[in-house]
FIKOLZA-1660 file (N, C-alpha, C; in steps of 0.1 Angstrom, whole numbers, plus 5000, padded with zeros to 4 digits):
% residues 158
   i   px   py   pz ch aa at
   1 5008 4989 5000  A  M  N
   1 5002 5001 5001  A  M CA
   1 5006 5013 4997  A  M  C
   2 5007 5025 4992  A  S  N
   2 5015 5035 4989  A  S CA
   2 5009 5043 4996  A  S  C
   3 5016 5049 5001  A  A  N
   3 5008 5065 5008  A  A CA
   3 5001 5073 4996  A  A  C
   4 4992 5079 4999  A  K  N
   4 4986 5092 4989  A  K CA
   4 4997 5107 4989  A  K  C
   5 5003 5110 4981  A  L  N
   5 5009 5124 4983  A  L CA
   5 4999 5135 4982  A  L  C
   6 5000 5144 4987  A  H  N
   6 4993 5155 4987  A  H CA
   6 4999 5168 4985  A  H  C
   7 5001 5174 4971  A  P  N
   7 5011 5183 4968  A  P CA
   7 5008 5197 4978  A  P  C
   8 4998 5197 4981  A  G  N
   8 4995 5216 4992  A  G CA
   8 5002 5210 5006  A  G  C
   9 5001 5197 5008  A  Q  N
   9 5008 5198 5022  A  Q CA
   9 5023 5194 5018  A  Q  C
  10 5027 5187 5012  A  L  N
  10 5041 5185 5006  A  L CA
  10 5051 5203 5005  A  L  C
  11 5042 5211 4996  A  A  N
  11 5047 5220 4996  A  A CA
  11 5047 5233 5010  A  A  C
  12 5035 5227 5015  A  L  N
  12 5034 5238 5031  A  L CA
  12 5044 5235 5041  A  L  C
  13 5049 5220 5039  A  A  N
  13 5058 5212 5048  A  A CA
  13 5069 5220 5045  A  A  C
  14 5072 5219 5031  A  A  N
  14 5088 5223 5023  A  A CA
  14 5090 5240 5030  A  A  C
  15 5081 5247 5024  A  G  N
  15 5079 5259 5029  A  G CA
  15 5081 5264 5039  A  G  C
  16 5076 5257 5052  A  V  N
  16 5079 5260 5065  A  V CA
  16 5096 5257 5071  A  V  C
  17 5099 5247 5067  A  T  N
  17 5111 5239 5066  A  T CA
  17 5123 5252 5062  A  T  C
  18 5120 5255 5049  A  L  N
  18 5132 5263 5041  A  L CA
  18 5128 5280 5047  A  L  C
  19 5116 5283 5048  A  L  N
  19 5115 5298 5064  A  L CA
  19 5127 5297 5074  A  L  C
  20 5120 5285 5077  A  G  N
  20 5132 5284 5093  A  G CA
  20 5145 5285 5089  A  G  C
  21 5147 5277 5078  A  I  N
  21 5163 5279 5077  A  I CA
  21 5168 5292 5071  A  I  C
  22 5160 5300 5061  A  A  N
  22 5160 5312 5056  A  A CA
  22 5163 5322 5070  A  A  C
  23 5156 5321 5079  A  I  N
  23 5154 5329 5093  A  I CA
  23 5167 5326 5096  A  I  C
  24 5170 5312 5099  A  G  N
  24 5181 5308 5109  A  G CA
  24 5197 5316 5101  A  G  C
  25 5194 5314 5091  A  I  N
  25 5206 5322 5083  A  I CA
  25 5207 5335 5083  A  I  C
  26 5197 5340 5083  A  G  N
  26 5194 5357 5081  A  G CA
  26 5198 5358 5098  A  G  C
  27 5197 5352 5108  A  A  N
  27 5199 5356 5121  A  A CA
  27 5215 5352 5122  A  A  C
  28 5217 5344 5119  A  Y  N
  28 5233 5339 5116  A  Y CA
  28 5245 5354 5115  A  Y  C
  29 5238 5362 5109  A  F  N
  29 5246 5376 5104  A  F CA
  29 5242 5388 5111  A  F  C
  30 5230 5387 5119  A  L  N
  30 5230 5396 5125  A  L CA
  30 5237 5397 5138  A  L  C
  31 5237 5412 5147  A  P  N
  31 5250 5409 5154  A  P CA
  31 5250 5401 5169  A  P  C
  32 5257 5401 5174  A  E  N
  32 5256 5395 5190  A  E CA
  32 5250 5405 5200  A  E  C
  33 5246 5399 5207  A  A  N
  33 5244 5407 5224  A  A CA
  33 5248 5418 5224  A  A  C
  34 5239 5426 5227  A  S  N
  34 5247 5442 5232  A  S CA
  34 5242 5447 5239  A  S  C
  35 5245 5457 5244  A  G  N
  35 5244 5467 5255  A  G CA
  35 5243 5459 5271  A  G  C
  36 5237 5466 5282  A  Y  N
  36 5238 5462 5295  A  Y CA
  36 5229 5444 5295  A  Y  C
  37 5221 5442 5285  A  S  N
  37 5208 5432 5288  A  S CA
  37 5213 5420 5284  A  S  C
  38 5225 5418 5276  A  G  N
  38 5230 5407 5269  A  G CA
  38 5222 5400 5260  A  G  C
  39 5210 5407 5256  A  V  N
  39 5201 5401 5246  A  V CA
  39 5202 5410 5232  A  V  C
  40 5205 5405 5224  A  G  N
  40 5207 5410 5208  A  G CA
  40 5198 5408 5199  A  G  C
  41 5201 5414 5189  A  P  N
  41 5186 5414 5177  A  P CA
  41 5187 5400 5172  A  P  C
  42 5198 5389 5175  A  R  N
  42 5194 5377 5171  A  R CA
  42 5189 5367 5180  A  R  C
  43 5185 5368 5191  A  L  N
  43 5176 5360 5201  A  L CA
  43 5169 5357 5194  A  L  C
  44 5154 5365 5192  A  F  N
  44 5142 5363 5189  A  F CA
  44 5143 5351 5172  A  F  C
  45 5151 5360 5165  A  P  N
  45 5148 5352 5147  A  P CA
  45 5156 5336 5152  A  P  C
  46 5164 5337 5161  A  S  N
  46 5169 5323 5160  A  S CA
  46 5157 5313 5168  A  S  C
  47 5152 5321 5176  A  I  N
  47 5144 5311 5186  A  I CA
  47 5132 5308 5177  A  I  C
  48 5126 5316 5166  A  V  N
  48 5114 5312 5153  A  V CA
  48 5120 5302 5145  A  V  C
  49 5137 5302 5143  A  A  N
  49 5143 5294 5133  A  A CA
  49 5141 5280 5138  A  A  C
  50 5143 5280 5151  A  V  N
  50 5148 5266 5163  A  V CA
  50 5133 5256 5160  A  V  C
  51 5122 5264 5162  A  C  N
  51 5109 5258 5159  A  C CA
  51 5102 5259 5147  A  C  C
  52 5111 5267 5138  A  L  N
  52 5104 5263 5122  A  L CA
  52 5108 5250 5117  A  L  C
  53 5124 5249 5114  A  V  N
  53 5127 5240 5111  A  V CA
  53 5124 5222 5115  A  V  C
  54 5122 5221 5129  A  P  N
  54 5112 5209 5133  A  P CA
  54 5100 5208 5130  A  P  C
  55 5094 5218 5130  A  L  N
  55 5081 5218 5127  A  L CA
  55 5078 5216 5111  A  L  C
  56 5089 5220 5104  A  G  N
  56 5084 5218 5090  A  G CA
  56 5092 5205 5084  A  G  C
  57 5098 5197 5094  A  I  N
  57 5105 5182 5089  A  I CA
  57 5096 5173 5099  A  I  C
  58 5083 5176 5107  A  F  N
  58 5073 5171 5111  A  F CA
  58 5060 5170 5101  A  F  C
  59 5061 5180 5096  A  L  N
  59 5050 5182 5086  A  L CA
  59 5051 5177 5071  A  L  C
  60 5064 5172 5068  A  L  N
  60 5070 5168 5058  A  L CA
  60 5066 5151 5061  A  L  C
  61 5076 5149 5075  A  R  N
  61 5072 5136 5078  A  R CA
  61 5058 5131 5075  A  R  C
  62 5047 5138 5084  A  E  N
  62 5032 5139 5079  A  E CA
  62 5024 5135 5068  A  E  C
  63 5033 5148 5055  A  A  N
  63 5031 5145 5042  A  A CA
  63 5032 5136 5037  A  A  C
  64 5045 5128 5038  A  L  N
  64 5048 5115 5036  A  L CA
  64 5044 5103 5038  A  L  C
  65 5038 5105 5048  A  S  N
  65 5027 5090 5054  A  S CA
  65 5017 5092 5049  A  S  C
  66 5011 5096 5038  A  G  N
  66 4997 5096 5041  A  G CA
  66 4988 5110 5040  A  G  C
  67 4994 5117 5043  A  G  N
  67 4990 5133 5042  A  G CA
  67 4989 5135 5059  A  G  C
  68 4985 5149 5061  A  F  N
  68 4982 5150 5073  A  F CA
  68 4968 5146 5081  A  F  C
  69 4969 5138 5094  A  H  N
  69 4960 5131 5102  A  H CA
  69 4947 5143 5108  A  H  C
  70 4936 5135 5109  A  D  N
  70 4926 5143 5110  A  D CA
  70 4920 5153 5106  A  D  C
  71 4924 5154 5090  A  V  N
  71 4919 5166 5083  A  V CA
  71 4907 5159 5075  A  V  C
  72 4894 5164 5073  A  D  N
  72 4880 5161 5074  A  D CA
  72 4881 5165 5058  A  D  C
  73 4886 5157 5048  A  E  N
  73 4888 5161 5033  A  E CA
  73 4871 5167 5027  A  E  C
  74 4864 5161 5031  A  Q  N
  74 4851 5162 5028  A  Q CA
  74 4845 5179 5033  A  Q  C
  75 4851 5180 5040  A  A  N
  75 4848 5197 5049  A  A CA
  75 4857 5208 5041  A  A  C
  76 4870 5198 5037  A  E  N
  76 4882 5208 5032  A  E CA
  76 4877 5209 5014  A  E  C
  77 4870 5197 5011  A  A  N
  77 4862 5203 4996  A  A CA
  77 4850 5211 4997  A  A  C
  78 4846 5212 5009  A  A  N
  78 4832 5219 5009  A  A CA
  78 4835 5231 5011  A  A  C
  79 4848 5236 5016  A  N  N
  79 4852 5250 5019  A  N CA
  79 4867 5253 5015  A  N  C
  80 4864 5255 5001  A  P  N
  80 4882 5256 4997  A  P CA
  80 4888 5266 4999  A  P  C
  81 4902 5272 4996  A  T  N
  81 4910 5280 4999  A  T CA
  81 4904 5292 4990  A  T  C
  82 4902 5307 4998  A  N  N
  82 4903 5317 4993  A  N CA
  82 4909 5322 4987  A  N  C
  83 4920 5321 4976  A  W  N
  83 4930 5324 4971  A  W CA
  83 4928 5339 4964  A  W  C
  84 4915 5346 4965  A  R  N
  84 4915 5360 4965  A  R CA
  84 4921 5369 4977  A  R  C
  85 4911 5362 4986  A  A  N
  85 4914 5367 5002  A  A CA
  85 4930 5366 5004  A  A  C
  86 4937 5355 5004  A  F  N
  86 4946 5351 5007  A  F CA
  86 4956 5362 4996  A  F  C
  87 4954 5368 4984  A  G  N
  87 4961 5373 4977  A  G CA
  87 4959 5387 4985  A  G  C
  88 4948 5396 4988  A  W  N
  88 4948 5406 4990  A  W CA
  88 4958 5407 5009  A  W  C
  89 4957 5398 5015  A  I  N
  89 4962 5399 5028  A  I CA
  89 4978 5394 5028  A  I  C
  90 4983 5387 5016  A  S  N
  90 4997 5389 5017  A  S CA
  90 5003 5400 5008  A  S  C
  91 4996 5403 5002  A  A  N
  91 4998 5418 4994  A  A CA
  91 4998 5429 5004  A  A  C
  92 4988 5431 5015  A  S  N
  92 4992 5441 5024  A  S CA
  92 5005 5440 5032  A  S  C
  93 5008 5429 5035  A  L  N
  93 5020 5424 5047  A  L CA
  93 5035 5429 5037  A  L  C
  94 5031 5426 5026  A  L  N
  94 5042 5428 5019  A  L CA
  94 5046 5444 5013  A  L  C
  95 5032 5450 5006  A  V  N
  95 5032 5466 5008  A  V CA
  95 5037 5473 5022  A  V  C
  96 5034 5466 5031  A  N  N
  96 5032 5472 5044  A  N CA
  96 5051 5475 5046  A  N  C
  97 5056 5462 5047  A  G  N
  97 5071 5460 5050  A  G CA
  97 5077 5469 5037  A  G  C
  98 5071 5469 5028  A  A  N
  98 5078 5479 5016  A  A CA
  98 5078 5492 5021  A  A  C
  99 5068 5493 5025  A  L  N
  99 5066 5512 5024  A  L CA
  99 5070 5517 5038  A  L  C
 100 5072 5506 5048  A  M  N
 100 5075 5512 5062  A  M CA
 100 5086 5522 5064  A  M  C
 101 5094 5520 5057  A  T  N
 101 5107 5533 5060  A  T CA
 101 5109 5544 5052  A  T  C
 102 5097 5542 5042  A  T  N
 102 5098 5558 5035  A  T CA
 102 5084 5562 5035  A  T  C
 103 5070 5556 5036  A  L  N
 103 5063 5563 5045  A  L CA
 103 5060 5563 5057  A  L  C
 104 5066 5555 5065  A  G  N
 104 5065 5555 5082  A  G CA
 104 5058 5547 5085  A  G  C
 105 5056 5542 5098  A  F  N
 105 5047 5535 5104  A  F CA
 105 5030 5534 5105  A  F  C
 106 5028 5546 5104  A  V  N
 106 5016 5550 5104  A  V CA
 106 5009 5547 5090  A  V  C
 107 5012 5554 5082  A  L  N
 107 5009 5555 5069  A  L CA
 107 5012 5543 5062  A  L  C
 108 5016 5534 5061  A  S  N
 108 5025 5520 5061  A  S CA
 108 5011 5511 5070  A  S  C
 109 5008 5511 5080  A  G  N
 109 4999 5508 5088  A  G CA
 109 4984 5510 5080  A  G  C
 110 4978 5521 5078  A  V  N
 110 4966 5525 5073  A  V CA
 110 4968 5512 5059  A  V  C
 111 4976 5517 5053  A  V  N
 111 4978 5507 5037  A  V CA
 111 4972 5491 5043  A  V  C
 112 4981 5489 5054  A  L  N
 112 4979 5473 5055  A  L CA
 112 4969 5472 5059  A  L  C
 113 4963 5478 5067  A  F  N
 113 4948 5475 5071  A  F CA
 113 4938 5476 5061  A  F  C
 114 4940 5489 5051  A  V  N
 114 4928 5489 5040  A  V CA
 114 4931 5477 5032  A  V  C
 115 4941 5473 5029  A  L  N
 115 4944 5459 5020  A  L CA
 115 4939 5448 5028  A  L  C
 116 4940 5444 5040  A  A  N
 116 4937 5434 5043  A  A CA
 116 4921 5434 5048  A  A  C
 117 4916 5444 5048  A  A  N
 117 4899 5446 5054  A  A CA
 117 4896 5444 5036  A  A  C
 118 4901 5446 5026  A  R  N
 118 4899 5441 5015  A  R CA
 118 4897 5426 5010  A  R  C
 119 4908 5422 5016  A  G  N
 119 4908 5407 5019  A  G CA
 119 4899 5402 5025  A  G  C
 120 4892 5407 5035  A  F  N
 120 4880 5403 5042  A  F CA
 120 4864 5409 5034  A  F  C
 121 4867 5411 5022  A  D  N
 121 4857 5415 5016  A  D CA
 121 4852 5433 5019  A  D  C
 122 4858 5437 5027  A  S  N
 122 4854 5452 5031  A  S CA
 122 4854 5459 5015  A  S  C
 123 4843 5465 5016  A  R  N
 123 4837 5473 5007  A  R CA
 123 4839 5490 5007  A  R  C
 124 4843 5491 5020  A  K  N
 124 4843 5506 5025  A  K CA
 124 4857 5509 5028  A  K  C
 125 4867 5515 5015  A  P  N
 125 4883 5518 5023  A  P CA
 125 4881 5529 5027  A  P  C
 126 4871 5539 5029  A  A  N
 126 4876 5553 5034  A  A CA
 126 4874 5550 5051  A  A  C
 127 4863 5542 5052  A  R  N
 127 4863 5538 5067  A  R CA
 127 4871 5527 5069  A  R  C
 128 4879 5520 5064  A  D  N
 128 4888 5512 5067  A  D CA
 128 4899 5519 5070  A  D  C
 129 4906 5530 5061  A  A  N
 129 4914 5540 5062  A  A CA
 129 4910 5549 5077  A  A  C
 130 4903 5548 5081  A  I  N
 130 4902 5558 5097  A  I CA
 130 4903 5545 5106  A  I  C
 131 4897 5538 5105  A  I  N
 131 4901 5526 5115  A  I CA
 131 4914 5524 5116  A  I  C
 132 4923 5519 5104  A  G  N
 132 4934 5516 5105  A  G CA
 132 4942 5527 5109  A  G  C
 133 4940 5542 5105  A  A  N
 133 4951 5553 5111  A  A CA
 133 4948 5553 5127  A  A  C
 134 4936 5550 5130  A  A  N
 134 4932 5551 5146  A  A CA
 134 4941 5539 5154  A  A  C
 135 4943 5529 5146  A  I  N
 135 4949 5517 5153  A  I CA
 135 4963 5523 5153  A  I  C
 136 4968 5523 5142  A  A  N
 136 4980 5528 5134  A  A CA
 136 4987 5538 5147  A  A  C
 137 4978 5550 5145  A  L  N
 137 4982 5562 5157  A  L CA
 137 4981 5559 5171  A  L  C
 138 4976 5550 5174  A  A  N
 138 4978 5544 5191  A  A CA
 138 4988 5537 5190  A  A  C
 139 4993 5525 5182  A  A  N
 139 5003 5519 5183  A  A CA
 139 5016 5524 5181  A  A  C
 140 5019 5535 5172  A  Y  N
 140 5029 5544 5172  A  Y CA
 140 5032 5554 5186  A  Y  C
 141 5023 5557 5190  A  G  N
 141 5021 5566 5203  A  G CA
 141 5026 5555 5217  A  G  C
 142 5020 5546 5219  A  F  N
 142 5023 5535 5226  A  F CA
 142 5040 5533 5226  A  F  C
 143 5045 5525 5213  A  F  N
 143 5057 5522 5211  A  F CA
 143 5067 5536 5212  A  F  C
 144 5063 5544 5208  A  N  N
 144 5073 5556 5206  A  N CA
 144 5072 5563 5220  A  N  C
 145 5062 5566 5223  A  Y  N
 145 5062 5574 5236  A  Y CA
 145 5059 5565 5249  A  Y  C
 146 5057 5555 5251  A  V  N
 146 5052 5550 5264  A  V CA
 146 5066 5538 5266  A  V  C
 147 5068 5535 5256  A  L  N
 147 5078 5523 5255  A  L CA
 147 5089 5529 5252  A  L  C
 148 5091 5537 5244  A  G  N
 148 5103 5548 5241  A  G CA
 148 5112 5539 5229  A  G  C
 149 5105 5531 5219  A  L  N
 149 5112 5525 5210  A  L CA
 149 5107 5533 5197  A  L  C
 150 5117 5535 5190  A  G  N
 150 5114 5545 5178  A  G CA
 150 5110 5539 5166  A  G  C
 151 5098 5541 5162  A  L  N
 151 5093 5534 5152  A  L CA
 151 5096 5546 5141  A  L  C
 152 5093 5546 5129  A  P  N
 152 5096 5550 5117  A  P CA
 152 5085 5562 5112  A  P  C
 153 5090 5574 5115  A  S  N
 153 5078 5584 5111  A  S CA
 153 5072 5588 5095  A  S  C
 154 5083 5584 5089  A  G  N
 154 5082 5586 5075  A  G CA
 154 5081 5596 5073  A  G  C
 155 5067 5599 5064  A  V  N
 155 5066 5619 5058  A  V CA
 155 5059 5624 5072  A  V  C
 156 5051 5618 5080  A  L  N
 156 5048 5627 5090  A  L CA
 156 5055 5631 5100  A  L  C
 157 5050 5646 5103  A  P  N
 157 5059 5650 5110  A  P CA
 157 5058 5646 5125  A  P  C
 158 5063 5635 5133  A  F  N
 158 5062 5633 5146  A  F CA
 158 5073 5634 5152  A  F  C
% end
């Protein structure tokens, strides 16, 4: 009896494993611990990499041994992946990352919120922009003025 291969499950497993490896390689090139705390920028990406690689290998083993266990294939077929929503939400994350340093945290956060809301079928971009601005401004104020962590202000005069 040969195990049925599921290409989507194999792709997910390979993607998780490769993402963990890529994060691990990137973390290796970050500087060591700095300052009085002894914790540097390498710590958290290293933790993420150390968790993702074994998870990806485990998922790969599951995918190769007949597929992920306890997956209701009838329910999965009745609720197919909404690729359009996935595209909007993925685009929101990528655009946010690309615009963070030029537009700043608040404006790129507004764009993130509007595009992600569109992924959830919102048809009111003006309302979404207002809500996104409120959330982004609150987060910016909290991180910059309460925690003292400098987020990029970009084109806004903060």
